[in-house]
C-alpha positions in Angstrom: -0.3 -0.1 0.1 1.5 3.3 -0.6 1.9 6.1 2.0 -1.1 8.0 0.5 -3.2 4.9 0.7 -2.2 4.5 4.4 -3.1 7.9 4.8 -6.6 7.8 3.7 -6.9 4.2 5.6 -6.2 5.5 8.9 -8.0 8.8 8.5 -11.4 6.5 7.2 -10.4 3.9 10.5 -10.2 6.9 13.0 -13.4 8.6 11.7 -15.4 5.3 12.1 -13.9 4.8 15.1 -15.0 8.3 16.1 -18.4 7.9 14.6 -19.0 4.6 17.1 -17.9 6.3 20.3 -20.5 9.0 19.3 -23.4 6.5 19.1 -21.9 4.5 22.0 -21.2 4.7 25.6 -18.4 7.6 25.5 -16.8 10.7 26.8 -17.8 14.2 27.5 -19.2 15.7 24.1 -19.0 12.2 22.6 -15.3 12.0 22.5 -14.1 8.7 24.1 -10.8 10.4 25.0 -13.1 12.5 27.7 -14.4 10.2 30.0 -12.6 11.5 33.2 -10.7 14.9 33.2 -7.2 13.7 32.7 -8.6 12.8 29.6 -7.8 15.8 28.1 -4.2 15.9 28.4 -4.1 12.2 26.2 -7.2 14.6 23.7 -4.2 17.0 23.4 -1.3 14.0 22.6 -3.4 12.1 20.1 -3.8 15.2 18.3 -0.4 16.0 18.2 0.5 12.8 17.4 -1.9 12.3 14.3 -0.8 15.9 12.9 3.0 14.7 13.5 2.0 12.0 10.9 0.1 14.0 8.6 2.9 16.9 8.8 5.1 14.2 7.7 3.3 13.2 4.8 2.7 16.7 3.5 6.7 17.0 3.4 6.6 14.3 0.8 5.3 16.9 -1.5 1.9 15.5 -2.3 -0.3 16.8 -5.1 -2.4 19.9 -4.2 -5.4 18.2 -3.9 -3.8 15.9 -1.4 -2.3 19.2 0.6 -5.4 20.6 1.1 -7.2 17.4 2.5 -4.2 16.9 4.7 -4.4 20.5 6.0 -7.5 20.1 6.5 -7.5 16.7 8.6 -4.9 18.6 10.3 -6.7 21.8 10.9 -9.7 19.3 12.5 -8.1 17.0 14.8 -6.4 20.1 16.4 -10.0 22.2 16.4 -12.0 19.4 17.8 -9.2 19.7 21.2 -9.5 23.7 21.0 -13.2 23.7 20.8 -14.0 20.8 23.2 -11.9 22.8 25.6 -13.5 26.1 24.9 -17.1 24.7 26.0 -15.7 23.0 28.7 -13.8 26.1 30.0 -17.2 28.0 29.7 -20.1 26.0 30.7 -18.6 22.6 33.1 -19.3 22.5 36.7 -16.8 20.6 37.7 -13.3 22.4 38.7 -11.4 19.2 37.7 -12.4 19.4 34.3 -12.2 23.5 33.9 -8.6 22.9 34.9 -7.7 20.0 32.9 -9.7 21.8 29.8 -7.8 25.0 30.2 -4.5 23.1 30.2 -5.5 21.5 27.3 -6.2 25.0 26.0 -2.4 26.1 26.9 -1.2 23.2 25.4 -2.8 23.0 22.3 -2.6 26.8 21.6 1.2 26.7 21.9 1.2 23.5 19.3 -1.2 25.9 16.8 1.7 28.6 16.7 3.9 25.5 15.7 1.7 24.6 13.0 1.3 28.2 12.0 5.6 28.8 11.8 5.4 25.2 10.1 8.2 26.4 6.6 7.5 23.1 5.6 3.4 23.7 5.9 3.9 27.0 4.8 5.6 25.9 1.3 3.7 23.0 0.4 0.7 25.3 0.5 2.3 27.8 -1.4 3.8 25.1 -4.2 -0.4 23.5 -3.5 -1.7 27.2 -4.9 0.5 27.2 -7.7 -0.8 24.1 -8.7 -4.2 24.5 -7.6 -6.3 25.2 -11.3 -7.3 22.1 -11.4 -9.2 21.4 -7.7 -12.3 22.2 -7.4 -13.4 26.1 -6.4 -13.8 25.3 -2.8 -10.1 23.5 -2.6 -8.6 26.7 -4.8 -10.7 28.9 -2.1 -9.3 26.6 1.0 -5.3 27.0 -0.2 -5.8 30.6 -0.8 -7.2 31.0 2.3 -4.4 28.9 4.3 -1.4 30.5 2.9 -3.0 34.2 3.6 -3.4 32.7 7.5 0.0 31.6 7.5 0.9 35.2 6.3 -1.5 37.1 8.7 0.8 35.2 11.4 4.0 36.7 9.6 5.6 33.5 8.7 6.9 35.3 5.3 8.8 37.9 7.5 12.6 37.4 8.3 13.1 35.7 11.3 13.7 39.0 13.4 10.4 40.5 12.5 8.5 37.5 12.8 9.9 36.9 16.4 8.6 40.4 17.3 5.2 39.6 15.5 5.2 36.2 18.0 6.1 38.5 21.1 3.4 41.3 20.2 0.7 38.5 19.7 1.3 37.4 23.0 1.3 40.2 24.5 -2.0 41.3 23.0 -3.4 37.9 24.0 -2.1 38.6 27.4 -3.5 42.6 27.4 -6.5 41.1 26.2 -7.1 38.4 29.2 -6.2 41.1 31.8 -8.7 43.5 30.0 -11.1 41.0 31.0 -10.0 40.1 34.1 -10.6 43.2 35.3 -13.6 43.3 34.3 -14.6 40.6 36.7 -12.4 41.7 39.3 -13.1 45.6 39.5 -17.2 45.6 38.8 -17.3 48.4 40.8 -20.3 49.6 43.3 -22.1 52.3 45.1 -23.9 53.1 48.2 -27.2 54.3 48.4 -28.6 55.6 51.5 -31.3 55.8 53.2 -32.5 52.1 52.1 -36.3 53.5 51.1 -34.6 55.0 47.8 -34.4 51.3 46.3 -37.8 49.8 45.5 -38.8 46.1 46.9 -38.7 45.1 43.3 -35.1 46.0 42.9 -34.0 44.4 46.2 -32.8 41.0 44.6 -30.1 43.3 43.1 -28.5 45.2 45.9 -27.3 43.9 49.6 -28.0 45.7 52.8 -25.3 47.5 54.4 -25.5 49.8 57.2 -23.1 52.9 58.5 -22.8 54.1 62.2 -22.1 57.8 61.4 -26.0 58.2 60.8 -26.8 56.9 63.7 -31.0 56.7 64.4 -31.9 57.4 68.3 -35.1 55.9 69.1 -37.7 57.0 71.6 -35.9 54.4 74.0 -32.9 56.0 73.4 -31.9 52.6 71.3 -29.0 54.0 68.6 -29.8 52.2 65.5 -27.2 52.0 62.4 -28.5 53.7 59.1 -29.6 51.0 56.7 -28.8 51.3 53.2 -27.9 49.2 49.8 -24.7 48.5 48.0 -25.4 48.3 44.3 -23.0 46.3 42.3 -22.3 48.0 39.1 -22.2 44.8 36.9 -23.2 45.7 33.6 -26.5 43.2 33.7 -27.2 45.5 37.2 -26.9 48.8 35.8 -28.9 47.7 32.7 -31.8 46.8 35.3 -31.5 49.8 38.1 -31.1 52.3 34.8 -34.0 50.7 33.0 -36.4 50.2 36.6 -35.0 53.1 39.1 -37.1 56.1 39.1 -34.8 57.9 41.4 -32.9 60.1 39.4 -29.8 60.6 41.8 -29.5 56.7 41.9 -29.7 56.2 38.1 -26.8 59.4 37.9 -24.9 57.5 40.4 -25.2 54.0 39.2 -25.0 54.9 35.5 -21.6 56.8 36.2 -20.2 53.9 38.4 -20.6 51.6 35.8 -19.2 53.6 33.0 -15.9 54.5 35.0 -14.7 50.9 36.0 -12.4 49.2 35.7 -10.5 52.4 35.6 -6.8 50.2 35.2 -8.5 49.2 32.0 -7.8 52.4 30.0 -4.1 51.7 30.5 -4.5 48.1 29.0 -6.9 49.3 26.1 -4.2 51.8 25.4 -1.6 49.8 25.4 -3.5 46.8 23.4 -4.3 49.4 20.9 -0.2 50.6 20.2 0.9 46.6 20.2 -2.0 45.9 17.3 -1.0 49.2 15.5 2.5 47.8 15.5 1.8 44.3 14.5 -0.4 45.6 11.9 2.7 48.2 10.8 5.1 44.9 10.9 3.0 43.2 8.7 2.2 46.0 5.6 -0.3 47.6 7.0 -1.2 51.4 7.6 -3.3 50.6 11.0 -4.8 47.6 13.2 -8.1 48.5 11.3 -6.4 47.7 7.6 -4.9 44.9 9.0 -8.4 43.3 10.4 -11.0 44.1 7.8 -8.8 43.4 4.7 -9.8 39.6 4.4 -13.8 40.6 4.8 -16.3 41.6 2.4 -15.4 45.4 3.1 -11.9 44.9 2.3 -10.7 48.2 4.0 -11.0 50.6 6.3 -12.2 53.4 4.1 -15.2 51.2 2.7 -16.4 50.3 6.4 -16.4 54.5 7.2 -18.2 55.7 4.3 -20.3 53.1 5.3 -20.8 54.0 8.8 -20.9 57.7 8.1 -23.7 56.9 5.3 -26.0 55.0 7.9 -25.1 58.1 10.7 -26.6 60.7 8.4 -29.2 58.4 7.4 -30.4 58.2 11.4 -29.5 61.7 12.3 -33.1 63.3 11.8 -35.2 60.7 13.1 -32.8 60.1 16.2 -33.4 63.7 16.8 -37.0 63.3 16.8 -36.9 60.5 19.1 -34.6 62.3 21.7 -37.0 65.4 21.4 -40.2 63.0 22.0 -38.3 61.3 24.8 -37.5 64.6 26.5 -41.1 66.0 26.4 -42.0 63.1 27.8 -39.6 63.7 30.7 -41.0 67.4 30.8 -44.4 66.4 31.0 -44.2 63.7 33.5 -42.5 65.7 36.2 -44.3 68.9 35.1 -41.2 71.0 34.3 -40.2 72.9 31.2 -36.4 72.5 31.8 -35.8 68.4 32.5 -33.1 68.2 29.9 -32.6 64.4 29.4 -29.4 62.8 30.8 -27.4 59.7 29.9 -28.8 57.9 33.0 -32.4 58.6 31.9 -32.7 57.0 28.4 -33.5 53.8 29.4 -35.8 54.4 32.1 -37.7 57.0 30.0 -38.1 54.8 27.1 -38.9 51.7 29.1 -41.8 53.8 30.7 -43.1 55.4 27.2 -43.2 52.3 25.7 -45.2 51.0 28.6 -47.9 53.6 28.8 -47.9 54.3 24.9 -48.7 50.1 24.2 -49.7 49.1 27.8 -47.4 46.0 27.9 -46.9 44.1 30.7 -43.9 41.9 30.7 -45.0 39.2 32.8 -48.4 38.7 30.4 -46.1 38.7 27.1 -43.9 36.0 28.4 -47.0 33.9 29.4 -46.8 33.1 25.8 -43.4 31.9 26.1 -42.5 28.9 28.2 -39.0 27.5 27.4 -40.9 24.6 26.2 -43.0 26.0 23.4 -39.9 28.2 22.6 -38.0 24.7 21.9 -41.2 24.1 20.0 -40.5 27.0 18.2 -37.2 25.9 16.8 -38.3 22.6 15.8 -41.3 24.4 14.2 -39.0 26.1 11.7 -36.8 22.9 11.0 -39.8 21.5 10.0 -41.9 23.8 8.3 -38.3 25.4 6.3 -36.5 22.3 5.7 -38.8 19.3 6.2 -36.4 18.2 8.8 -37.2 17.1 13.0 -35.5 17.4 15.7 -35.0 14.0 17.9 -34.2 13.7 21.3 -31.1 11.2 21.9 -30.8 10.0 25.0 -27.3 11.2 26.6 -24.7 8.3 26.9 -22.8 8.0 30.3 -20.1 10.7 30.5 -21.2 12.5 27.5 -23.0 15.6 29.4 -21.9 18.2 31.5 -25.3 18.9 33.6 -28.5 16.6 34.1 -30.0 19.5 32.2 -28.8 19.1 28.9 -30.3 17.9 26.1 -29.1 16.7 23.2 -30.9 16.6 19.7 -30.3 14.8 16.3 -31.3 17.4 13.4 -32.7 14.4 11.1 -34.2 14.5 7.7 -36.8 11.5 5.9 -34.6 11.2 3.0 -30.9 12.5 3.9 -30.8 10.7 7.5 -29.5 12.8 10.2 -27.7 15.9 9.3 -26.1 16.7 12.2 -26.0 16.9 16.4 -27.0 19.9 18.9 -26.5 20.2 22.6 -29.0 22.5 24.3 -28.0 23.8 27.5 -30.2 26.7 28.2 -30.1 26.9 32.0 -28.1 29.4 34.5 -25.7 27.9 37.3 -22.9 29.5 39.0 -19.8 29.5 36.9 -21.4 29.2 33.7 -20.7 31.1 30.6 -23.1 34.3 31.7 -24.5 35.1 28.0 -25.9 33.4 25.4 -23.9 31.6 22.1 -23.4 28.7 20.0 -20.3 26.7 20.4 -18.8 24.6 17.7 -17.6 21.3 18.6 -16.7 19.2 15.1 -17.1 21.2 11.7 -18.7 19.3 9.0 -16.5 17.7 6.3 -16.2 15.1 3.8 -14.2 12.3 4.9 -14.7 10.2 1.5 -16.8 9.6 -1.7 -19.3 8.1 0.7 -18.6 9.1 3.9 -19.3 12.7 5.7 -18.3 14.1 9.3 -21.6 15.5 10.8 -21.5 19.1 12.7 -21.7 18.7 16.1 -22.9 22.2 18.1 -23.8 23.3 21.4 -26.8 26.2 21.9 -25.8 28.3 25.1 -28.3 30.3 27.2 -28.9 31.2 30.6 -32.6 31.1 31.4 -33.8 31.1 35.1 -33.4 27.3 36.1 -36.5 24.7 36.7 -37.1 21.2 36.8 -39.5 21.6 33.9 -38.7 23.8 30.5 -42.9 24.5 30.8 -42.3 26.2 33.9 -39.7 28.7 32.9 -41.0 31.6 30.9 -38.7 33.8 28.7 -38.9 37.5 28.3 -39.6 38.2 24.8 -35.8 39.8 24.1 -34.6 36.3 25.3 -37.0 34.6 22.5 -35.4 36.8 20.2 -31.8 36.0 21.3 -32.8 32.3 21.2 -33.5 32.5 17.8 -30.4 34.5 16.8 -28.0 32.0 18.2 -30.0 29.1 16.2 -29.3 30.9 13.5 -25.4 30.4 14.3 -26.7 26.9 14.9 -28.4 26.2 11.9 -25.6 27.7 9.7 -23.3 24.8 11.2 -25.9 22.1 10.8 -26.5 22.6 7.5 -23.3 23.1 6.3 -22.3 20.7 3.6 -18.7 21.9 2.7 -15.8 19.6 1.8 -13.6 20.8 4.1 -14.3 21.7 8.0 -12.4 24.5 7.4 -15.2 26.4 5.7 -18.1 24.5 7.6 -20.7 26.6 9.2 -19.9 29.7 11.0 -16.2 29.5 9.4 -16.7 32.7 7.0 -15.4 36.4 7.0 -16.4 38.3 10.1 -18.8 40.6 8.0 -20.9 37.4 6.7 -21.2 35.6 9.8 -23.9 37.2 11.9 -26.0 37.6 9.0 -27.8 34.0 9.4 -28.6 35.0 13.1 -29.9 38.2 12.2 -32.4 37.2 9.7 -33.5 34.3 12.3 -34.4 36.9 14.8 -37.1 38.2 12.2 -39.1 34.4 12.8 -39.3 35.7 16.2 -41.5 39.0 15.5 -43.8 37.6 12.9 -46.8 36.5 13.8 -47.3 34.2 11.4 -44.7 32.3 13.1 -45.6 33.1 17.1 -48.9 31.6 16.8 -47.3 28.3 15.6 -45.7 27.8 19.4 -46.2 30.8 21.6 -49.3 29.7 23.9 -50.4 30.3 27.3 -48.6 28.6 30.0 -51.8 27.5 31.8 -54.9 28.1 29.3 -53.2 26.9 25.8 -54.4 30.2 24.3 -52.7 31.3 21.1 -51.0 34.6 21.6 -53.1 37.2 20.5 -52.4 39.1 16.9 -52.8 42.5 18.8 -50.0 41.5 21.8 -47.6 40.6 19.1 -48.4 44.3 17.2 -48.0 45.8 20.8 -44.9 44.4 21.0 -44.0 45.0 17.7 -44.8 48.8 18.1 -42.8 49.2 21.2 -39.8 47.6 19.9 -39.9 49.9 16.7 -40.8 53.3 19.0 -36.9 54.4 19.6 -35.7 52.1 16.9 -33.2 54.7 15.4 -32.0 55.5 18.7 -30.9 52.0 19.0 -29.5 51.4 15.9 -27.6 55.0 16.1 -25.9 53.6 19.5 -24.7 50.7 17.0 -23.2 52.8 14.9 -21.4 54.9 17.2 -19.9 51.8 19.1 -18.7 50.6 15.3 -17.1 54.3 14.7 -15.5 54.3 18.1 -14.0 50.6 17.4 -12.4 51.8 13.8 -11.5 54.7 15.2 -9.6 53.3 18.3 -8.1 51.1 15.8 -7.5 53.0 12.8 -4.2 55.1 12.0 -2.4 56.3 15.1 -2.0 58.7 16.9 -5.4 59.0 18.0 -7.1 61.7 17.0 -9.0 64.1 19.8 -6.5 62.8 22.4 -6.7 59.4 24.4 -9.7 56.6 24.1 -12.1 58.8 26.6 -11.5 61.9 23.7 -12.2 59.9 21.0 -15.6 58.3 22.5 -16.7 61.7 23.7 -15.9 63.3 20.5 -17.8 60.6 18.5 -21.1 60.3 20.9 -20.7 64.0 20.4 -20.9 64.0 16.7 -22.7 60.9 15.7 -25.6 60.8 18.5 -28.2 63.1 20.5 -26.7 62.4 23.7 -24.2 64.0 26.1 -20.7 62.4 26.9 -20.7 62.1 31.1 -17.1 64.1 32.1 -15.1 61.1 33.5 -16.4 57.9 32.6 -14.7 55.7 30.5 -17.2 53.3 28.7 -14.4 51.7 26.5 -13.1 50.5 29.7 -15.5 47.3 29.7 -16.5 47.2 26.2 -15.1 43.7 25.4 -16.3 43.7 21.8 -13.0 45.6 21.2 -11.1 42.9 22.2 -13.2 40.1 20.2 -14.1 42.0 17.2 -11.3 44.7 17.1 -12.0 47.0 14.3 -14.6 44.4 13.2 -17.8 45.7 15.2 -19.5 47.1 12.1 -19.9 43.7 11.0 -23.2 43.7 12.8 -24.5 46.7 10.9 -23.4 44.9 7.6 -25.4 41.7 9.0 -28.5 43.6 10.2 -28.5 45.5 6.5 -28.2 42.1 4.5 -30.4 40.2 6.3 -33.1 43.0 6.1 -32.5 42.3 2.3 -32.9 38.8 2.6 -36.2 39.1 4.7 -38.0 41.6 2.3 -37.0 39.8 -0.8 -36.8 35.9 -0.2 -38.7 35.3 3.7 -41.5 38.1 4.0 -44.2 36.6 1.6 -44.4 33.2 3.0 -41.7 32.9 6.1 -42.2 29.1 6.8 -42.9 27.4 3.3 -40.7 24.9 2.0 -39.3 26.5 -1.2 -38.1 29.4 1.5 -36.2 26.8 2.9 -34.9 25.2 0.1 -33.5 28.5 -1.2 -32.0 29.5 2.3 -30.3 26.2 2.8 -28.7 25.5 -1.0 -27.9 29.0 -1.9 -26.8 29.9 1.6 -26.4 28.1 4.8 -25.1 24.7 3.1 -21.8 26.9 1.8 -20.6 28.0 4.7 -17.6 29.7 4.0 -16.7 27.8 1.0 -17.6 30.3 -1.5 -17.4 33.7 -2.2 -19.9 35.7 0.5 -20.8 38.3 -2.0 -21.6 35.6 -5.4 -23.6 33.3 -2.3 -25.4 37.0 -1.5 -26.0 37.8 -5.1 -27.2 34.2 -5.7 -29.8 34.2 -3.1 -31.6 37.2 -3.5 -30.5 38.9 -6.8 -28.6 42.0 -7.7 -29.2 45.2 -5.7 -28.4 43.6 -2.4 -24.7 45.1 -2.2 -22.8 47.7 -4.0 -19.3 47.8 -4.9 -17.5 50.7 -2.9 -13.3 51.4 -3.5 -12.3 47.5 -4.0 -14.9 46.0 -0.9 -18.7 46.2 -1.0 -21.4 47.9 1.0 -24.6 46.2 1.4 -27.6 47.9 0.4 -29.7 49.8 3.1 -33.0 50.5 1.5 -34.6 47.6 2.8 -33.5 48.4 6.4 -34.5 51.6 5.5 -38.0 50.9 4.8 -38.5 48.5 7.8 -37.0 51.2 10.0 -39.7 54.2 8.3 -36.3 56.0 7.2 -37.5 56.4 3.3 -37.3 59.7 2.8 -34.0 60.2 4.6 -32.8 57.2 2.3 -33.6 59.0 -0.7 -32.2 61.8 -0.2 -29.0 59.9 0.6 -29.7 58.6 -2.6 -29.8 61.9 -4.3 -26.6 63.0 -2.8 -24.4 59.8 -3.9 
């Protein structure tokens, strides 16, 4: 047997062994190594050993097709460890598993660095790129991407420059970790006296404190310490206080403190910006924004900035109208003609005005969205759109990390199982605090007859209960669930040849399109009536209630959009060309807020000190807005007429979701809805914003803008 034959035979045997273990007695996530925490060590060992065999094969100068396939197997082998460790680190309640996952993460990332700086692999990929004209479109794209990925790590630079790039990457990683640790360790707090200033409805957020300096003497001469409450100013608590506290001074104190901590992160961020800027210049770019945006659809910061400024102008007039409407409401509420709006007023008066206008009661809305109903809603989507069904699969001993985790298979009557989905939906101590989609295993073609099915986890933090029917979600939680489910479907329905392109492994400004699209399904009455039923009576959600919910959502939608534009402009500016305009980071935030919003900057605050998207999406935050525009067009042109039809689902699956990152994203979008979904601009593409403007009733502003272009 030739070396190629031996390699292919070993690949097939490993694949079949993994598949058997996934459907029989197995360890965590179906990996046999992970029956115990210490299994992470052997999981890493085997990944390194298997990768070494594959590297040895590549060093024999095989044909271009074999180079691509073998590189993808290396990637798959390593990614299974990386992704499993990542999910475990964020969700596993067992301390030993967490520790071993952290160790595995550190070791496998060290090995990734070795792979990314391996000149034998880089040279083989470069040679394959020169010979790839006979390969499939996906394989050609894969080889080009691999070469570009190597070079983004600096492998093509001199040894001296490469050493500096490696040092900078380590520094950036350390600064990012420090930034996040500071947020956890220093959430800030404010002390409120007297205790009567905090209503009972907010007591679950605070803890009682006492001070002796203001003692109270009772009639019996008993000295009592004055009681107050301490509010920890973490983001979730700040949001709740700003939305529900009627005390103007309390809101001011909480807003100011919550946007001023951790102060140490001002310096951490400055150093992070400096390190990223130097890294970008080592790579021949003028700024980190140029380096970060280059692989994306936008291609250059100039294209991104053009898009953001266009959006900013578009929302300016209506945002001002909404600001004036809210100012008027505040003045009428207090009977004062001089009551100006402050930054800490926004959430409170918006909530109050929406409630008074639409008579919405969140508890009434939630009564139609039990968690069991919402899971049924996900099943309705896959059945109606794709003719597929979710089946509960019993978990094998050791496969789960919590008793309430569910495992589902996505099954098609003609194609069989399409992939597997773990649902980890309930909040618990030490768990990742938000909602997220985690890849565990990417889909890829093993042979002409065998395919590695994708495995993903959908992680949320809904209130814990023994019964899903007893958990009732706020509608924003339903929207978040559908958003993350959009990511999960992108992975589960992906049918790429290479796991390198599986599901959400796409360019950054394309990745959020499916998730934004599926948010629309959480608002459409035709969809909601299929699963949203009252938890006790079984009554279908009334159309009038859904219309009120949508009315409240739309009431200050332009202000919300303007805030996202502001965030994206801050992100682009901080990671743009240096030195920073306007001075330090806080001055940048203050000036951009003045230019692009109706709200004042509160002196002394440092909002950027805990906006962690600056780490994860450095110079890429604009991608949320790209996705919002693209999703609006797809919904309007493809889904809105009949959102639950098999015809709609067939188009979404075959022209969009199944391709992952294997095809040019602009071509995919064009094939899905036709010409006009984007326009070319200075070498990049900008999404068409007309559908979003129509949806948000900004048509007049859009027409004026088009006239100026």
